[in-house]
C-alpha positions in Angstrom: -9.4 -18.7 4.3 -7.6 -20.2 1.4 -4.1 -19.7 0.0 -4.0 -20.1 -3.7 -0.8 -20.5 -5.7 -1.0 -18.8 -9.1 1.4 -18.2 -12.0 1.7 -15.2 -14.3 4.1 -15.2 -17.2 6.4 -17.7 -15.5 6.4 -16.0 -12.0 4.7 -17.8 -9.2 2.7 -15.8 -6.6 0.1 -16.3 -3.9 -3.3 -15.0 -3.1 -4.9 -15.3 0.4 -8.7 -15.3 -0.1 -10.9 -14.9 3.0 -14.7 -14.9 2.9 -17.8 -15.3 5.0 -20.1 -14.9 2.1 -21.0 -11.3 2.9 -21.6 -9.2 -0.2 -22.3 -5.6 0.8 -19.8 -4.5 -1.8 -17.4 -5.9 -4.3 -14.4 -8.0 -3.0 -11.5 -5.9 -1.5 -8.0 -6.5 -2.9 -5.3 -5.4 -0.5 -1.8 -4.4 -1.9 0.7 -3.6 0.8 4.0 -1.9 0.7 7.5 -3.3 0.5 8.6 -5.7 3.3 5.0 -6.8 3.5 3.4 -10.2 2.6 -0.1 -11.8 2.6 0.0 -12.1 6.4 0.7 -8.4 7.1 -2.9 -7.4 6.8 -4.5 -10.4 8.7 -6.0 -8.2 11.4 -7.9 -6.3 8.8 -9.9 -9.4 7.8 -12.0 -9.4 11.0 -13.2 -5.8 10.3 -13.7 -6.2 6.5 -15.2 -9.7 6.3 -18.6 -8.6 7.6 -18.9 -6.6 4.4 -17.2 -8.6 1.7 -14.5 -11.0 0.6 -10.9 -10.0 1.2 -8.0 -10.9 -1.1 -4.5 -10.2 0.0 -1.9 -10.7 -2.7 1.7 -11.7 -2.4 2.8 -10.6 -5.8 6.1 -11.6 -7.4 8.9 -10.0 -5.4 7.0 -10.4 -2.1 7.1 -13.0 0.7 7.0 -16.5 -0.6 6.3 -15.5 -4.2 9.0 -15.8 -6.8 11.6 -13.0 -6.7 11.0 -10.4 -9.5 13.9 -9.0 -11.4 14.3 -5.3 -11.7 13.4 -5.2 -15.4 9.8 -5.9 -14.4 8.0 -2.7 -13.4 4.6 -1.5 -12.1 2.8 -2.4 -15.3 3.7 -6.0 -14.9 2.6 -6.1 -11.3 -0.7 -4.3 -12.2 -1.3 -7.0 -14.8 -0.6 -9.7 -12.2 -3.4 -8.2 -10.1 -5.7 -8.4 -13.0 -4.6 -12.0 -13.6 -5.5 -12.9 -9.9 -9.0 -11.3 -10.1 -9.7 -13.2 -13.3 -8.2 -16.5 -12.0 -10.4 -16.3 -8.9 -13.5 -15.2 -10.9 -13.9 -12.1 -8.7 -15.4 -9.8 -11.3 -15.0 -6.1 -10.4 -13.1 -5.4 -7.2 -12.4 -2.6 -4.7 -8.6 -2.0 -4.5 -6.7 -0.7 -1.5 -3.0 0.2 -2.1 -0.6 1.5 0.5 2.8 3.0 -0.2 4.5 0.8 -2.9 1.2 -1.0 -3.3 -0.5 2.3 -4.1 1.6 2.7 -7.2 0.6 -0.8 -8.3 -3.1 -0.1 -7.5 -3.1 3.1 -9.5 -1.6 1.4 -12.5 -4.1 -1.4 -12.2 -7.0 1.1 -12.3 -5.5 2.9 -15.3 -4.7 -0.3 -17.3 -7.8 -2.3 -16.4 -10.7 0.1 -15.7 -13.3 -2.5 -16.3 -12.0 -4.5 -13.3 -12.2 -1.9 -10.6 -15.2 -0.5 -8.6 -13.4 1.8 -6.2 -9.8 2.8 -5.6 -8.3 3.8 -2.2 -4.7 5.0 -2.0 -2.6 5.5 1.1 0.8 7.1 1.6 1.2 7.7 -2.1 3.1 10.3 -4.2 3.4 11.8 -7.7 7.1 11.0 -7.8 9.9 9.7 -5.7 11.4 12.4 -3.5 15.2 13.1 -3.6 15.4 12.2 0.1 13.9 8.7 -0.5 16.1 8.2 -3.5 19.2 9.0 -1.4 18.0 6.7 1.3 17.4 3.8 -1.0 20.9 4.1 -2.3 22.2 4.3 1.2 20.3 1.1 2.2 21.9 -0.7 -0.7 25.4 0.3 0.5 24.6 -0.7 4.1 23.2 -4.1 3.0 26.3 -4.7 0.9 28.5 -3.9 3.9 26.5 -6.1 6.3 25.4 -3.1 8.4 21.9 -4.5 9.0 21.3 -2.9 12.4 22.3 0.5 11.0 20.1 -0.1 8.0 17.1 -1.0 10.2 17.5 2.1 12.3 17.8 4.3 9.1 14.7 2.7 7.6 12.7 3.4 10.8 13.8 7.0 10.8 12.8 7.4 7.1 9.4 5.8 7.4 8.3 7.4 10.8 7.9 11.0 11.8 10.9 12.3 13.8 10.4 13.1 17.5 8.7 16.5 18.0 7.1 16.4 14.6 3.6 15.8 16.1 1.7 13.3 18.2 1.7 9.8 16.7 -0.2 6.9 18.3 1.9 4.0 19.5 5.0 5.6 18.0 7.6 4.0 20.4 6.0 0.5 20.1 5.7 0.7 16.3 9.3 1.9 16.0 10.5 -1.1 18.0 8.4 -3.4 15.9 9.8 -1.9 12.7 13.4 -2.1 13.8 13.0 -5.8 14.7 11.3 -6.4 11.4 14.0 -4.7 9.3 16.9 -6.1 11.3 15.4 -9.6 11.1 15.1 -9.8 7.3 16.4 -13.0 5.8 18.9 -12.8 3.0 16.1 -13.6 0.5 13.7 -11.0 2.0 16.5 -8.4 2.1 17.3 -9.0 -1.5 13.7 -8.6 -2.5 13.3 -5.5 -0.3 16.3 -3.8 -1.9 14.9 -4.6 -5.3 11.6 -3.0 -4.3 13.3 0.2 -3.5 15.3 0.1 -6.7 12.2 -0.6 -8.7 10.7 2.6 -7.3 13.8 4.5 -8.5 13.7 2.9 -11.9 10.0 3.3 -12.9 7.5 6.2 -12.4 5.6 6.0 -9.2 2.6 7.7 -10.8 1.5 8.3 -14.4 -1.1 11.0 -15.2 -2.8 9.0 -18.0 -5.0 7.3 -18.7 -7.6 8.8 -16.4 -9.1 6.7 -13.6 -12.8 6.3 -14.1 -13.7 4.7 -10.7 -14.2 6.7 -7.5 -10.9 7.4 -5.8 -10.1 8.2 -2.2 -6.5 9.3 -1.1 -5.3 9.6 2.4 -2.1 9.8 4.5 -1.1 10.3 8.1 -1.2 14.0 9.1 2.5 13.7 10.2 3.7 11.6 7.3 7.2 12.8 6.3 8.0 10.3 3.5 4.8 11.0 1.5 3.6 14.1 3.3 0.0 15.5 3.0 0.8 18.1 0.3 2.1 15.3 -1.9 -1.0 13.2 -1.3 -3.1 16.2 -2.0 -1.4 16.6 -5.4 -2.3 13.0 -6.3 -5.9 13.5 -5.3 -6.1 16.7 -7.3 -4.7 15.0 -10.4 -7.2 12.1 -10.0 -10.2 14.2 -9.1 -10.5 12.3 -5.9 -11.3 13.0 -2.2 -8.4 13.5 0.2 -7.9 13.5 3.9 -5.3 12.9 6.6 -5.6 10.5 9.5 -5.0 12.2 12.9 -2.1 11.3 15.1 -0.3 9.1 12.6 2.6 9.2 10.1 3.4 6.9 7.1 2.6 3.8 9.1 -1.1 4.5 9.5 -2.0 0.9 9.0 -0.1 -0.1 12.2 -0.6 3.0 14.3 -4.4 3.3 13.7 -5.4 -0.1 12.3 -9.0 -0.2 13.5 -9.7 3.3 12.3 -8.1 2.7 8.9 -10.2 -0.5 8.6 -13.3 1.5 9.5 -12.4 4.0 6.8 -11.9 1.3 4.2 -15.2 -0.3 5.0 -17.0 3.0 4.8 -15.5 4.0 1.5 -16.0 0.7 -0.2 -19.6 0.6 0.9 -20.3 4.2 -0.1 -21.0 5.5 3.4 -20.3 9.2 4.4 -16.8 10.0 5.3 -17.3 13.5 6.7 -17.1 14.1 10.5 -15.3 11.0 11.5 -13.4 11.6 14.7 -10.1 10.1 13.5 -10.0 12.2 10.3 -9.2 15.7 9.5 -11.7 17.4 7.1 -12.2 15.6 3.8 -11.3 17.6 0.8 -13.1 17.2 -2.5 -11.3 17.8 -5.8 -13.0 18.2 -9.2 -14.7 14.9 -10.2 -14.9 13.6 -6.6 
């Protein structure tokens, strides 16, 4: 495992590269959501490394990377991903993007089609919902007023399914973890987190063109309320992708069902069948998939 410091157009960022030399498929690049850094996906390495190299990026605006002003949008972040793959001589890569990272991953696939082998998008959308836009503005006000505990509770309520919406694995434990995470943000982390949300309100989450030429797989939790299944299905339809929902999970699939999601990633990136898996609802195939 190696942490590499890189610089793109004056902004420093970090790449965590882990490898055992396995090469069953192209390297996997992991792009997480807001409030995540290169260590947020550590547990996935043990499941993916038997198949290939894993690269987790801490792009500008994340973790220990340089803060990224609001005037830089998804295109810049997608170009930074390209810069990382070229700087590390990875060639074509598989890309996994979750939530905010899914928007960057899609833009990367559209802008740099020659760099991508397969694309997997989780918890994604066509556009920002009015509910999320209202929540992001509310979080800014709460942060400005120093109401960090209230903001943490509000964030948990937005990102997780409400009680009674459906069975979610480890829901109470994950809710506690997320409240602690949001409430414990440093001033620097909080500023970057708020900028992430405002970036999503400033730039399109998804663009219909250019077309993605690589195979695409889209998923979300069956009880996701922030990017619900009908929204993910629209993304898959527009991309000619396959789509499914993960059972007993909401928007935080990567925490609630980590081993199952890692298995799904490994299967998709090595071209194994995805039908009939016990943790998935039926896989839907849209034109082109």
